[in-house]
N, C-alpha and C positions, 0 to 999 in steps of 0.2 A: 641076163643079157640074151638077146636074138643071136642065135649062132649063125644067122646070115648076114650079121653086120659086124662092125669093128669096135673095139673098146678102146678109149683115149684116155691117156694120162697124162697132165701137164704138171711141170713143177716149176714155180718160180720163187725168188726169194720173198716177195711180197705178198702172195696168195698161198703159198705153201703148195700142197697137193691137191688137185682137182680131178676128177673121174667122171668121164661121160660114157654111156653106153648106147647101142642103136644108133652108130654113126655110120651114113652111108658113103661119104666122101670127104677126102682130105686133100686141099690143094696147096702145094708149096711152090711158092714163087721166090727164088733166091739168086743171088748175083749171077750165078753160071747156069742155072737150070729151072726148069718149070716141069713139076709133077702132079699128077692126079692119082692118088692111093684110093684104091676100092678094095672092097672084100677079096680076099686070097692074093692080094698083090705080092710079090717075091719080097723075101727078107731084104731089107735095106738099112743102111746107117749113113748119116751124113750131118753136114753142118749147114745151118740155115743164117743167112744174113738177106733178110727180106722180109717175107710175109707167110702167115699159114692161115687157112680158112678152113673151118670144121663145119659140115653140115649134116644133119640128121633129121629125122621126123620132128622132133621137138627142139633141137638145138641148132643154134647157128652162131657160131663163134669166128670172131676175126683177130688176127694178131698182125698188127702192121708195124714195120720199122723194127724188127726183133733180130736180135743174134743169138743163136742157141745150137742146140743139138737135137737128132731125132732118131729114133730106131723104129722101125716097124717090123714085127715078126708074128707070125701065126695069127694074125687079125687082131694085135694088140699095136697100138701106136703108142709111143713115148717122146715127150717133148720136154727138154730142159731148157728153160730160157734164162741166158745169162743177163741180158738188158733189154 
């Protein structure tokens, strides 16, 4: 993993665990807030009822209308999708 970017781990019941390296930005749009997470973003944990967009050099993922939980710490972003 390039130490200048973020590692993303996504877990859902259908796909299991997926991991992505070299992520530059993560946008979370939830019912109560809108976040843009980039390298060295503060540690944070929360609930998502909304969408998550994950962008890197070769990765472009979009999860719409999801409910789940996330944690970002030390440039590792974990997302657990409930539905």
